[in-house]
C-alpha positions as a Markdown table, in Angstrom:
| # | Residue | x | y | z |
|---|---|---|---|---|
| 1 | Met | 111.5 | -105.0 | -84.7 |
| 2 | Asn | 107.8 | -104.4 | -84.6 |
| 3 | Trp | 106.1 | -101.5 | -83.0 |
| 4 | Met | 105.3 | -103.3 | -79.7 |
| 5 | Arg | 109.0 | -104.1 | -79.1 |
| 6 | Leu | 109.9 | -100.6 | -80.1 |
| 7 | Tyr | 107.3 | -99.2 | -77.6 |
| 8 | Ala | 108.7 | -101.5 | -74.8 |
| 9 | Thr | 112.3 | -100.4 | -75.6 |
| 10 | Val | 111.4 | -96.7 | -75.6 |
| 11 | Arg | 109.4 | -97.0 | -72.4 |
| 12 | Met | 112.2 | -98.9 | -70.7 |
| 13 | Thr | 114.7 | -96.2 | -71.8 |
| 14 | Ile | 112.6 | -93.3 | -70.6 |
| 15 | Val | 111.6 | -94.9 | -67.3 |
| 16 | Ile | 115.1 | -96.0 | -66.4 |
| 17 | Gly | 116.6 | -92.7 | -67.6 |
| 18 | Cys | 114.2 | -90.5 | -65.7 |
| 19 | Gly | 114.4 | -92.6 | -62.6 |
| 20 | Ala | 118.2 | -92.7 | -62.6 |
| 21 | Leu | 118.5 | -88.9 | -63.3 |
| 22 | Gly | 116.1 | -88.0 | -60.5 |
| 23 | Gly | 117.5 | -90.4 | -58.0 |
| 24 | Ala | 121.1 | -89.4 | -58.7 |
| 25 | Ala | 120.2 | -85.7 | -58.4 |
| 26 | Ala | 118.4 | -86.3 | -55.1 |
| 27 | Trp | 121.3 | -88.2 | -53.6 |
| 28 | Ala | 123.9 | -85.8 | -54.9 |
| 29 | Leu | 122.0 | -82.9 | -53.5 |
| 30 | Ile | 121.7 | -84.5 | -50.1 |
| 31 | Ala | 125.4 | -85.3 | -50.1 |
| 32 | Ala | 126.3 | -81.8 | -51.2 |
| 33 | Ala | 124.1 | -80.1 | -48.6 |
| 34 | Ala | 125.4 | -82.3 | -45.8 |
| 35 | Phe | 129.0 | -81.7 | -46.8 |
| 36 | Gly | 128.4 | -78.0 | -47.1 |
| 37 | His | 126.7 | -77.8 | -43.8 |
| 38 | Ile | 129.6 | -79.6 | -42.1 |
| 39 | Thr | 132.5 | -77.9 | -43.7 |
| 40 | Gly | 131.1 | -74.4 | -44.5 |
| 41 | Ile | 132.8 | -74.3 | -48.0 |
| 42 | Gly | 131.3 | -72.0 | -50.7 |
| 43 | Glu | 128.4 | -73.1 | -52.8 |
| 44 | Thr | 130.3 | -73.1 | -56.1 |
| 45 | Arg | 133.1 | -75.4 | -54.8 |
| 46 | Ile | 130.6 | -77.8 | -53.3 |
| 47 | Met | 128.6 | -78.1 | -56.5 |
| 48 | Leu | 131.8 | -78.7 | -58.5 |
| 49 | Phe | 133.7 | -80.9 | -56.2 |
| 50 | Val | 130.9 | -82.8 | -54.3 |
| 51 | Phe | 127.7 | -82.7 | -56.3 |
| 52 | Leu | 129.1 | -83.4 | -59.7 |
| 53 | Pro | 131.2 | -86.5 | -58.7 |
| 54 | Val | 128.5 | -87.9 | -56.5 |
| 55 | Phe | 125.9 | -87.3 | -59.3 |
| 56 | Val | 128.0 | -89.1 | -61.9 |
| 57 | Val | 128.8 | -92.1 | -59.7 |
| 58 | Val | 125.2 | -92.6 | -58.5 |
| 59 | Leu | 123.9 | -92.1 | -62.0 |
| 60 | Gly | 126.1 | -94.9 | -63.2 |
| 61 | Leu | 125.1 | -97.2 | -60.3 |
| 62 | Leu | 121.4 | -96.5 | -60.8 |
| 63 | Thr | 121.6 | -97.0 | -64.5 |
| 64 | Lys | 123.2 | -100.4 | -63.9 |
| 65 | Tyr | 120.9 | -101.7 | -61.1 |
| 66 | Leu | 117.5 | -100.1 | -61.7 |
| 67 | Pro | 116.4 | -102.2 | -64.7 |
| 68 | Arg | 116.8 | -105.4 | -62.7 |
| 69 | Glu | 114.6 | -104.0 | -59.9 |
| 70 | Phe | 112.0 | -102.6 | -62.3 |
| 71 | Phe | 111.7 | -105.9 | -64.1 |
| 72 | Lys | 111.3 | -107.8 | -60.7 |
| 73 | Lys | 108.6 | -105.4 | -59.6 |
| 74 | Gly | 106.7 | -105.6 | -62.9 |
| 75 | Ile | 107.1 | -101.9 | -63.7 |
| 76 | Leu | 108.9 | -102.7 | -67.0 |
| 77 | Ala | 108.3 | -105.5 | -69.5 |
| 78 | Asp | 111.1 | -107.2 | -71.3 |
| 79 | Pro | 111.4 | -105.9 | -74.8 |
| 80 | Arg | 112.3 | -109.4 | -76.0 |
| 81 | Gln | 108.8 | -110.5 | -74.8 |
| 82 | Phe | 107.2 | -108.0 | -77.2 |
| 83 | Gly | 106.1 | -105.5 | -74.5 |
| 84 | Pro | 103.2 | -105.8 | -72.0 |
| 85 | Trp | 100.9 | -107.4 | -74.6 |
| 86 | Lys | 102.4 | -110.9 | -74.7 |
| 87 | Lys | 101.5 | -113.0 | -71.7 |
């Protein structure tokens, strides 16, 4: 593996990881806030029983589906194509 493929692989991992973590945290926070507002349950229970499961599920979904969308939009280059330098 040359350094261009390594660069593309590391960039892909960081972009997808940060995007998935941020998106999952945002959706889980919205779900936890809405559920807490509706039910009036305490903050600790909501974080444990609503935020954490929603975060894990959405993180898995985003990790699975974000790469496809990022490749379509041109945000990421395929590491098999040796990064953004090969045209």
